[in-house]
C-alpha positions as CSV (number, residue, x, y, z in Angstrom):
1,M,37.9,-6.8,16.6
2,I,34.4,-6.2,17.8
3,G,35.7,-4.0,20.8
4,L,37.7,-2.0,18.4
5,V,34.5,-1.5,16.1
6,Y,32.5,-0.5,19.2
7,R,35.0,1.9,20.2
8,A,35.4,3.7,17.0
9,L,31.7,4.1,16.4
10,R,31.3,5.5,20.2
11,R,34.3,7.7,19.6
12,R,32.4,9.7,17.1
13,R,29.3,9.6,18.6
14,L,27.4,12.5,16.6
15,R,28.4,11.1,13.2
16,T,27.4,7.7,14.3
17,L,24.0,9.0,15.2
18,L,23.4,10.9,12.2
19,T,24.6,8.1,10.0
20,F,22.4,5.5,11.8
21,L,19.5,7.9,11.4
22,G,20.0,8.6,7.9
23,I,19.9,4.6,7.0
24,A,16.8,4.3,9.2
25,V,14.9,7.1,7.5
26,A,15.7,5.5,4.2
27,V,14.7,2.0,5.1
28,V,11.5,3.6,6.6
29,A,10.5,5.2,3.2
30,F,11.5,1.6,1.6
31,T,9.4,-0.2,4.1
32,A,6.4,2.3,4.0
33,I,6.1,2.6,0.1
34,S,6.3,-1.4,-0.2
35,G,3.9,-1.7,2.4
36,L,1.4,0.8,0.9
37,S,1.7,-0.4,-2.8
38,R,1.0,-4.2,-1.8
39,G,-1.8,-2.9,0.2
40,F,-3.4,-0.8,-2.6
41,V,-3.9,-4.0,-4.6
42,A,-4.9,-6.2,-1.5
43,T,-7.6,-3.7,-0.5
44,W,-9.5,-4.0,-3.5
45,E,-9.2,-7.8,-4.0
46,Q,-10.5,-8.2,-0.5
47,A,-13.3,-5.9,-1.0
48,H,-14.6,-7.8,-3.9
49,E,-13.8,-11.4,-2.5
50,E,-15.8,-10.3,0.8
51,Q,-18.9,-9.6,-1.1
52,G,-18.8,-12.8,-3.1
53,T,-17.7,-11.1,-6.4
54,D,-16.1,-13.5,-8.6
55,L,-15.6,-11.0,-11.6
56,V,-15.8,-7.3,-12.0
57,G,-16.7,-5.4,-15.4
58,F,-15.5,-1.8,-15.9
59,E,-15.6,0.3,-19.1
60,V,-12.7,-0.6,-21.4
61,G,-9.5,1.2,-21.8
62,L,-9.8,3.7,-18.9
63,F,-6.9,4.7,-16.8
64,D,-8.8,5.4,-13.9
65,L,-11.5,2.9,-13.1
66,M,-13.9,5.3,-11.1
67,A,-14.3,7.2,-14.3
68,S,-16.0,4.2,-15.7
69,R,-19.5,4.8,-16.9
70,L,-21.6,1.9,-18.4
71,P,-25.2,1.4,-19.0
72,A,-27.3,0.1,-16.1
73,E,-29.6,-1.7,-18.3
74,L,-26.7,-4.2,-19.4
75,E,-27.1,-6.1,-16.0
76,G,-30.0,-8.4,-17.4
77,E,-28.1,-9.1,-20.3
78,I,-24.9,-10.4,-18.3
79,R,-27.0,-12.0,-16.0
80,A,-28.7,-14.2,-18.8
81,V,-25.0,-15.4,-20.3
82,P,-24.5,-19.1,-19.5
83,G,-22.3,-19.8,-16.6
84,V,-23.2,-16.5,-14.8
85,A,-25.1,-17.0,-11.5
86,N,-26.1,-13.5,-11.0
87,A,-24.8,-10.0,-11.9
88,S,-25.3,-6.4,-10.3
89,G,-24.6,-3.1,-11.7
90,V,-22.6,-0.9,-9.0
91,L,-22.2,2.7,-9.1
92,T,-19.4,4.0,-7.0
93,R,-18.7,7.7,-6.0
94,V,-16.3,9.3,-3.7
95,L,-18.2,11.8,-1.8
96,A,-17.4,14.4,0.8
97,I,-19.6,14.6,4.0
98,A,-20.7,18.1,4.6
99,E,-20.6,18.1,8.0
100,S,-17.1,16.9,8.6
101,G,-15.2,17.3,5.3
102,N,-14.3,13.7,5.4
103,R,-14.5,11.8,2.2
104,L,-16.7,8.4,1.8
105,V,-17.1,5.8,-0.8
106,V,-20.4,5.3,-1.7
107,N,-21.6,2.3,-3.6
108,G,-25.2,2.2,-5.1
109,A,-26.7,-1.2,-6.2
110,A,-30.6,-2.4,-7.0
111,L,-32.3,-3.1,-3.8
112,G,-33.0,-6.8,-3.7
113,G,-30.0,-7.7,-6.1
114,F,-26.9,-10.0,-5.7
115,Y,-24.9,-7.2,-4.4
116,W,-27.1,-6.7,-1.0
117,G,-26.8,-10.5,-0.3
118,G,-23.2,-9.6,0.7
119,V,-23.8,-6.6,3.0
120,P,-23.6,-8.0,6.5
121,L,-25.8,-6.1,8.7
122,A,-24.6,-5.3,12.4
123,A,-27.4,-2.9,13.4
124,G,-30.4,-1.4,11.7
125,A,-32.0,-2.3,8.5
126,L,-31.6,-1.9,4.7
127,P,-32.7,1.3,3.1
128,A,-36.3,1.5,1.8
129,A,-37.0,2.0,-1.7
130,G,-38.5,5.4,-2.5
131,A,-37.9,6.7,0.9
132,D,-37.4,10.2,1.9
133,P,-34.8,11.3,2.6
134,P,-32.8,8.2,1.0
135,G,-31.1,5.7,3.1
136,M,-27.8,4.1,3.3
137,V,-26.0,1.3,5.2
138,L,-22.7,2.9,6.6
139,G,-19.6,0.7,7.2
140,E,-18.9,0.0,11.0
141,R,-15.6,1.3,10.8
142,A,-16.5,4.6,9.2
143,A,-19.3,4.8,11.8
144,E,-16.8,4.5,14.4
145,A,-14.5,7.3,12.8
146,L,-17.2,9.5,12.2
147,G,-19.2,9.0,15.4
148,L,-22.3,8.1,13.6
149,G,-25.1,5.8,14.2
150,V,-28.4,4.5,13.1
151,G,-30.7,7.2,12.6
152,D,-28.3,9.9,12.1
153,R,-28.0,12.0,9.0
154,V,-25.4,13.4,6.8
155,S,-25.3,15.7,3.7
156,L,-23.9,14.2,0.7
157,L,-23.9,16.8,-2.6
158,G,-26.2,18.9,-0.4
159,Q,-28.9,16.4,0.0
160,P,-29.7,14.6,3.3
161,V,-29.1,10.9,3.3
162,E,-30.3,8.9,6.8
163,I,-28.0,6.1,8.2
164,T,-30.5,3.1,8.3
165,G,-28.2,0.3,9.2
166,I,-24.5,-0.5,10.1
167,S,-22.6,-3.1,7.9
168,S,-19.8,-5.3,9.7
169,F,-17.4,-5.8,6.7
170,R,-14.0,-6.9,7.6
171,S,-11.8,-5.4,4.4
172,A,-10.9,-2.0,4.9
173,L,-12.4,-0.5,1.7
174,N,-15.7,-2.1,2.6
175,A,-15.8,-1.3,6.3
176,F,-15.1,2.4,5.5
177,S,-17.7,2.6,2.8
178,A,-21.7,3.2,2.6
179,T,-24.0,1.3,0.4
180,M,-27.2,2.8,-0.9
181,A,-30.1,2.2,-3.4
182,L,-28.8,2.3,-6.8
183,A,-31.6,4.8,-8.0
184,D,-31.0,7.0,-4.8
185,L,-27.3,7.3,-5.9
186,Q,-28.0,7.9,-9.4
187,Q,-30.2,10.7,-8.5
188,L,-27.9,12.0,-5.9
189,A,-25.0,11.9,-8.2
190,T,-26.6,13.1,-11.3
191,R,-25.8,10.0,-13.0
192,P,-29.1,8.6,-14.2
193,G,-29.1,5.3,-15.8
194,S,-25.5,4.5,-15.5
195,V,-23.2,2.3,-13.3
196,T,-19.5,2.1,-12.7
197,Y,-19.1,-1.7,-12.9
198,F,-20.7,-4.6,-12.7
199,A,-20.2,-7.4,-10.1
200,V,-20.6,-10.9,-11.4
201,D,-21.2,-14.0,-9.4
202,L,-20.3,-17.3,-11.3
203,E,-21.8,-20.7,-11.3
204,H,-18.3,-22.0,-11.2
205,A,-15.8,-19.8,-9.7
206,G,-12.6,-21.8,-10.0
207,A,-9.6,-20.0,-11.3
208,A,-9.6,-21.3,-14.4
209,E,-13.2,-21.0,-15.0
210,A,-13.1,-17.4,-13.8
211,D,-10.5,-16.7,-16.5
212,A,-12.5,-18.1,-19.1
213,M,-15.7,-16.5,-18.3
214,A,-13.9,-13.0,-18.2
215,E,-12.5,-13.7,-21.6
216,A,-16.1,-14.6,-22.8
217,L,-17.8,-11.8,-21.1
218,S,-15.1,-9.3,-22.4
219,A,-15.6,-10.7,-26.0
220,R,-19.7,-10.6,-25.6
221,F,-19.7,-7.0,-24.3
222,P,-16.6,-5.4,-25.9
223,Q,-17.3,-2.0,-24.1
224,I,-16.5,-3.7,-20.9
225,A,-13.3,-5.5,-19.4
226,F,-14.3,-8.4,-17.2
227,S,-11.5,-9.6,-14.8
228,T,-11.2,-11.2,-11.3
229,G,-11.1,-8.5,-8.5
230,E,-7.3,-9.1,-8.2
231,S,-6.7,-8.6,-11.7
232,A,-8.6,-5.5,-11.8
233,A,-6.5,-3.9,-9.0
234,R,-3.2,-5.1,-10.2
235,D,-3.4,-4.4,-13.9
236,H,-5.3,-0.9,-14.3
237,G,-3.3,2.2,-15.1
238,A,-3.6,4.0,-11.6
239,S,-2.4,0.9,-10.0
240,E,0.5,-0.1,-12.5
241,L,1.5,3.7,-12.0
242,V,1.3,3.3,-8.0
243,Q,3.6,0.2,-8.1
244,L,6.0,1.5,-10.7
245,V,6.5,4.8,-8.5
246,A,6.7,2.9,-5.7
247,R,9.5,0.7,-6.8
248,I,11.5,3.8,-8.1
249,L,11.2,5.6,-5.0
250,S,12.0,2.4,-2.7
251,L,15.1,1.9,-4.8
252,F,16.2,5.6,-4.8
253,S,15.5,5.5,-0.7
254,L,17.9,2.4,-0.4
255,G,20.5,4.0,-2.5
256,I,20.5,7.3,-0.5
257,G,20.8,5.0,2.7
258,L,23.7,3.0,1.3
259,L,25.5,6.4,0.0
260,V,25.4,7.8,3.5
261,V,27.3,4.6,4.8
262,V,29.8,5.1,2.0
263,N,30.3,9.0,3.0
264,T,30.5,8.0,6.6
265,M,33.2,5.4,6.2
266,A,35.3,7.7,3.4
267,M,35.2,10.6,6.3
268,S,36.3,8.3,8.8
269,V,39.2,6.3,6.9
270,A,40.6,10.0,5.9
271,E,40.5,11.1,9.7
272,R,42.2,7.8,10.9
273,R,45.2,7.7,8.4
274,G,47.5,7.8,11.6
275,E,45.6,5.2,13.6
276,F,45.9,2.6,10.5
277,A,49.5,3.6,10.3
278,L,50.1,2.9,13.6
279,L,48.2,-0.6,13.2
280,K,50.0,-1.5,10.3
281,A,53.4,-0.8,12.2
282,L,52.2,-3.3,14.6
283,G,51.7,-5.9,12.2
284,W,48.0,-5.6,11.0
285,G,47.6,-6.8,7.3
286,S,45.5,-4.9,4.9
287,G,42.7,-7.7,5.3
288,R,42.3,-7.0,8.9
289,I,42.1,-3.3,8.3
290,G,39.5,-3.7,5.8
291,L,37.7,-6.0,8.0
292,L,37.7,-3.5,10.7
293,V,36.1,-0.6,8.5
294,A,33.6,-3.2,6.8
295,G,32.5,-4.2,10.3
296,E,31.8,-0.5,11.4
297,A,29.9,-0.3,8.3
298,T,27.9,-3.3,8.7
299,V,26.8,-2.4,12.1
300,L,25.8,0.8,11.2
301,A,23.8,-0.6,7.8
302,T,22.3,-3.3,10.3
303,A,21.2,-1.2,12.9
304,G,19.8,1.4,10.6
305,A,18.0,-1.2,8.5
306,V,16.3,-3.0,11.5
307,A,15.1,0.4,13.2
308,G,14.1,1.7,9.7
309,T,12.1,-1.6,9.1
310,V,10.3,-1.4,12.6
311,G,9.8,2.5,12.1
312,G,8.3,1.7,8.6
313,I,5.8,-0.7,9.8
314,A,4.8,1.5,12.7
315,F,4.5,4.8,10.6
316,V,2.2,3.2,7.9
317,T,0.2,1.5,10.5
318,A,-0.6,4.7,12.3
319,L,-1.1,6.2,8.7
320,A,-3.9,3.5,8.0
321,Q,-6.0,4.6,11.0
322,V,-6.5,8.2,9.3
323,P,-10.1,8.2,8.4
324,D,-9.3,9.7,4.7
325,V,-6.7,7.2,4.0
326,A,-8.1,3.9,5.5
327,P,-10.9,3.3,3.0
328,F,-8.4,3.3,0.0
329,V,-5.3,1.2,1.4
330,Q,-4.5,-0.8,4.2
331,P,-0.7,-1.6,4.3
332,V,0.3,-5.3,3.6
333,F,3.8,-6.2,5.1
334,A,5.8,-9.3,4.0
335,P,8.1,-10.1,6.9
336,L,10.3,-12.5,4.8
337,H,10.9,-9.9,2.1
338,D,11.3,-7.0,4.4
339,G,13.7,-9.2,6.7
340,L,15.7,-10.1,3.7
341,T,15.9,-6.7,2.4
342,A,17.3,-5.6,5.8
343,L,20.0,-8.4,5.7
344,V,21.0,-7.2,2.1
345,I,21.2,-4.0,3.1
346,A,23.7,-5.0,6.0
347,A,25.6,-6.9,3.8
348,V,25.9,-4.3,0.9
349,G,26.6,-1.7,3.3
350,G,29.5,-3.8,4.7
351,V,30.8,-4.3,1.3
352,L,30.5,-0.7,0.3
353,G,32.5,0.2,3.4
354,L,35.4,-1.6,2.0
355,L,35.6,1.0,-0.7
356,P,37.1,3.8,1.3
357,A,39.1,1.4,3.1
358,R,41.2,0.6,-0.1
359,Q,42.7,4.2,0.2
360,V,44.7,2.7,3.3
361,M,44.7,-0.9,2.9
362,G,47.5,-1.1,0.4
363,R,49.7,1.7,1.6
364,A,52.6,1.5,3.9
365,P,52.7,3.2,7.3
366,A,55.2,6.0,6.4
367,A,53.1,6.8,3.2
368,L,50.1,7.0,5.6
369,L,51.7,9.1,8.1
370,G,53.0,11.5,5.5
371,E,49.3,12.1,4.1
372,G,47.9,12.5,7.5
C-alpha cells in the first residue's frame, strides 16, 4: 500500500508539489500568527516583570493603552496607600529617530524613583537632572541595531538627546527601548504634568495579594484601572482585537490548506476511474481503495503540516529581528500545541481525502469504466 501511495504521488509530481506548497503556506500562516499573538502578550508581561513591577495602572476605559494620560501628581497618593511599597509614574511615547527613521519606545520616569532601580546598566551612567541636551539610557539591543553607543546623540522630535548609558535588559520590549528623566520626556513630548501609567511595587506580591491590591487601588482611584502586567497585556482592547483576528486568520488559513487537499484528491479520483475499476476487478474492496486515497491525502497533509510548522517558526524568528518589529513583539511558540496542530491537520486531511473517494468506492468496475 505504501508503495502504491508513493507511486501515485510521484506520477503527478507537479500537482503533488503544488498541493504540498499550498498546505505548507497555510500552516506557515497559522504558526506565524499564533506565535505572534502569544508573543504580543508575553512581551508586555516580561517587560514589567523584569523591572520589578507588580501592578500597572492605566487610564480607565481606553482601547489603546498608549493613549492613557494621567496626572503625574497622583504618584505620591498611590505610594501612600497601605500595601504599596513604591510607585512611579511613567510616560511612554513611541518616537522616530530623525537620523535613521527607526521607531523607538521611550519611557520617562522621575530620577531617583523606584522605576530607575530596575534599569540595569551595562555601560555609561544614568542621565543627570537638568542636563543640556537631555540624556537617556538606551537598550542594548536597540544600540546594537542602530549602531549607537555612549556619548552619541540622536534627534527626537527635533531636539538632540545624548545617550549617557546602555541598559542590559533581557526582555525584547525593554532591550529595544530607551529611558529618560520624566521631566525631560514631558518637555520633549509636550506632555507637562502627565504620565501614561503608574508602575507599582507591592509589599506582598503573591497572586492573590496582587489581585486584591489591584481592586483596592482601582476603587481608590476610579480614573485608573490597575492590574498585573499579564492582565493589562491580555485584557485591553487592542490586545483582545489582535488575539481575535489572529484566531480567525489562523482558522481561515487551515481551512484553505485542507480545501487544497480535498480539491487535489477530487481531481485525482476523477482522473483515475479506470485505475480504480481495474483494482476492483482484481478483487480490491471499497475499503482498500478508500485507504489508498486517504493515504495519499494523509501523506500530503503531513508533509505540508511539518514543513509549514518549521517554516512558520523560521519566518517569525527572522521577522522578530527587524528593528521596527522587535521592540513590540517577540514570538512565543508552543511546541506541544504546534505539534498537535500538525497531527490534527494530517488526520483531518486523511479523513477529508475520503470524501472524493466515495465517488468510486461503491461503484462496480463496469460503471467506473463507463464514466471514465
